[in-house]
C-alpha positions as CSV (number, residue, x, y, z in Angstrom):
1,M,71.9,99.5,-125.1
2,P,74.4,102.0,-123.5
3,Q,73.3,105.6,-123.5
4,H,76.2,107.6,-125.0
5,D,76.4,111.4,-124.7
6,P,77.4,112.9,-128.0
7,R,79.5,115.5,-126.1
8,I,81.7,112.7,-124.9
9,D,81.9,111.2,-128.4
10,A,83.2,114.7,-129.4
11,Y,85.6,114.9,-126.4
12,I,87.2,111.5,-127.3
13,A,87.4,112.4,-131.0
14,Q,89.3,115.6,-130.0
15,A,91.6,113.9,-127.6
16,A,95.2,113.1,-128.5
17,E,95.7,109.9,-130.5
18,F,97.3,108.0,-127.6
19,A,94.4,108.9,-125.3
20,R,91.5,107.8,-127.5
21,P,91.8,104.0,-126.9
22,I,92.3,104.6,-123.2
23,L,89.1,106.7,-122.9
24,E,87.1,104.2,-125.1
25,Q,88.2,101.2,-123.0
26,V,87.3,103.0,-119.7
27,R,83.9,104.0,-121.2
28,G,83.2,100.5,-122.3
29,V,84.1,98.9,-119.0
30,V,82.0,101.4,-117.1
31,H,79.0,100.7,-119.3
32,K,79.4,96.9,-119.1
33,A,79.8,96.9,-115.3
34,C,77.0,99.5,-114.7
35,P,74.3,99.2,-117.4
36,E,72.3,102.0,-115.6
37,V,75.1,104.5,-115.9
38,E,74.5,107.9,-117.4
39,E,77.1,110.0,-119.2
40,T,77.5,113.7,-118.8
41,L,80.2,116.4,-118.7
42,K,81.3,117.9,-115.4
43,W,84.0,120.6,-115.1
44,G,84.5,120.0,-118.8
45,M,85.4,116.4,-118.5
46,P,83.5,113.1,-119.2
47,S,81.7,111.8,-116.1
48,F,79.6,108.8,-115.3
49,V,76.6,109.1,-113.0
50,Y,74.8,106.3,-111.2
51,R,71.4,107.0,-109.6
52,G,72.0,110.7,-109.5
53,R,75.5,110.6,-108.0
54,I,78.9,110.8,-109.7
55,L,80.4,107.3,-110.1
56,C,83.6,108.1,-111.8
57,G,85.2,110.3,-114.4
58,M,88.0,110.5,-117.0
59,A,90.0,113.1,-118.8
60,A,92.6,113.6,-121.5
61,F,95.4,116.0,-121.4
62,K,98.3,116.8,-123.8
63,Q,100.6,114.0,-122.6
64,H,98.4,111.7,-120.4
65,A,94.9,110.7,-119.6
66,S,93.4,110.0,-116.2
67,F,90.6,108.0,-114.7
68,G,89.2,108.0,-111.1
69,F,86.3,107.2,-108.9
70,W,84.5,109.9,-106.9
71,Q,84.8,107.7,-103.9
72,G,88.3,106.4,-104.8
73,A,89.6,106.3,-101.3
74,N,86.9,103.9,-100.3
75,I,87.6,101.7,-103.4
76,V,91.3,101.5,-104.1
77,G,92.6,102.6,-100.7
78,P,93.1,105.9,-98.9
79,D,96.3,106.6,-100.9
80,G,94.8,105.7,-104.2
81,R,97.2,103.8,-106.4
82,K,99.1,106.6,-108.1
83,G,97.0,109.6,-107.0
84,E,99.9,111.9,-106.6
85,E,100.9,111.6,-110.2
86,A,97.6,112.8,-111.8
87,M,93.9,113.1,-111.2
88,G,92.1,110.0,-110.2
89,Q,93.6,106.8,-108.7
90,F,95.6,105.3,-111.5
91,G,98.3,107.9,-112.3
92,R,99.3,109.2,-115.7
93,L,97.8,107.0,-118.3
94,T,99.7,107.0,-121.6
95,R,98.8,103.6,-123.0
96,L,96.2,100.8,-122.5
97,A,98.7,98.8,-120.4
98,D,98.7,101.5,-117.8
99,L,95.1,100.7,-116.9
100,P,94.1,97.8,-114.6
101,S,92.7,94.8,-116.4
102,K,89.1,95.1,-117.6
103,R,88.0,92.6,-114.9
104,E,89.8,94.5,-112.2
105,L,88.4,97.8,-113.4
106,G,84.9,96.4,-113.7
107,G,85.2,95.2,-110.1
108,Y,86.1,98.7,-109.0
109,V,83.0,100.1,-110.8
110,Q,80.8,97.6,-109.0
111,Q,82.3,98.6,-105.7
112,A,81.6,102.2,-106.5
113,M,78.0,101.3,-107.3
114,A,77.6,99.4,-104.1
115,L,78.8,102.4,-102.1
116,I,76.2,104.6,-103.8
117,D,73.5,102.0,-103.2
118,A,74.5,101.9,-99.5
119,G,74.3,105.7,-99.3
120,V,78.0,106.1,-98.4
121,K,79.2,109.6,-98.7
122,R,82.5,110.6,-100.3
123,P,85.1,110.6,-97.5
124,T,86.7,113.8,-96.3
125,T,90.3,113.5,-95.4
126,K,91.4,116.5,-93.3
127,S,95.0,115.3,-93.6
128,A,95.0,115.4,-97.4
129,Q,97.1,118.3,-98.5
130,P,95.7,120.3,-101.4
131,K,98.0,121.0,-104.3
132,P,99.9,124.2,-103.8
133,P,98.8,126.8,-106.3
134,L,101.1,127.2,-109.2
135,A,103.0,130.5,-109.6
136,V,101.6,132.6,-112.4
137,P,104.2,132.9,-115.1
138,E,105.5,136.4,-115.6
139,D,104.4,136.6,-119.2
140,L,100.8,135.6,-118.3
141,A,100.8,138.0,-115.3
142,A,102.0,140.8,-117.6
143,A,99.3,140.1,-120.2
144,L,96.6,139.9,-117.5
145,K,97.7,143.2,-116.1
146,K,96.9,144.8,-119.4
147,N,93.4,143.2,-119.6
148,A,91.1,143.9,-116.7
149,P,88.2,141.6,-117.7
150,A,90.7,138.7,-118.2
151,R,92.4,139.4,-114.9
152,K,89.1,139.6,-113.0
153,T,88.0,136.2,-114.4
154,F,91.4,134.6,-113.7
155,E,91.4,135.9,-110.1
156,A,87.8,134.7,-109.5
157,F,88.5,131.2,-110.8
158,P,89.0,128.3,-108.3
159,P,92.6,127.1,-108.1
160,S,91.9,124.1,-110.3
161,H,90.8,126.4,-113.2
162,R,93.8,128.7,-112.8
163,R,96.1,125.7,-112.7
164,E,94.7,124.5,-116.1
165,Y,95.7,127.7,-117.8
166,V,99.1,127.9,-116.1
167,E,100.0,124.3,-116.9
168,W,98.9,124.7,-120.5
169,I,101.2,127.7,-120.9
170,V,104.3,126.4,-119.2
171,E,104.0,123.1,-121.1
172,A,104.6,124.9,-124.4
173,K,107.9,123.7,-125.8
174,R,108.5,126.6,-128.2
175,E,108.5,130.3,-127.4
176,A,106.2,131.1,-130.3
177,T,103.7,128.4,-129.0
178,R,103.9,129.9,-125.5
179,L,103.3,133.4,-126.8
180,K,100.3,132.2,-128.7
181,R,98.9,130.4,-125.7
182,V,99.3,133.4,-123.5
183,Q,97.3,135.5,-126.0
184,Q,94.7,132.8,-126.4
185,A,94.4,132.5,-122.6
186,V,93.8,136.2,-122.2
187,E,91.2,136.2,-125.0
188,W,89.3,133.3,-123.4
189,L,89.6,134.7,-119.9
190,A,88.2,138.1,-121.1
191,E,85.2,136.2,-122.3
192,G,84.8,134.4,-118.9
193,K,85.9,131.0,-120.3
194,H,87.8,128.3,-118.5
195,R,90.6,126.4,-120.3
196,N,88.4,123.5,-121.4
197,W,85.3,125.5,-122.4
198,K,85.2,124.0,-125.9
199,Y,84.1,120.6,-124.4
200,M,81.1,122.2,-122.8
201,Q,79.8,123.4,-126.2
202,R,78.9,120.0,-127.5
């Protein structure tokens, strides 16, 4: 019987409607291909661990979901498949048809397991260029300037955590929504919280 982490149940339940079937299918394929897998949350996102090491992980965002293997370069090639489009190796997932077939995906899971069994480490690619940091929007910068604890947290965050806040704010389609997000971001940052802190509370 698969071991399901209730925090991941909650994560999927809170995801956008389009993302839920994608996350559920990925979860089912991973458990079927790797009965020993354990579920957990890492960096606020659902992750699957095999024999103490990260096997793969998935995430849901406002307009897409993502899925990837920790050793993706050793499994689906050094360039991934659509790694430039989103986290993971499969690009921006917006519907089930964006995923490989269950059989293909299960095969990737088994390859990832074999790499862990063989003690292969995650490859380091010196040539890989990190994403350039996003410019902090003027409205967020101004709000942070007025709140020292929030500014201190934001500046101490790794680039990935800062990017989560910046993308959330700039994705707002209405000015009122953007203003509300800036205010919410400053409030959370003042409390030392990262953008997806809610998923860590389950």
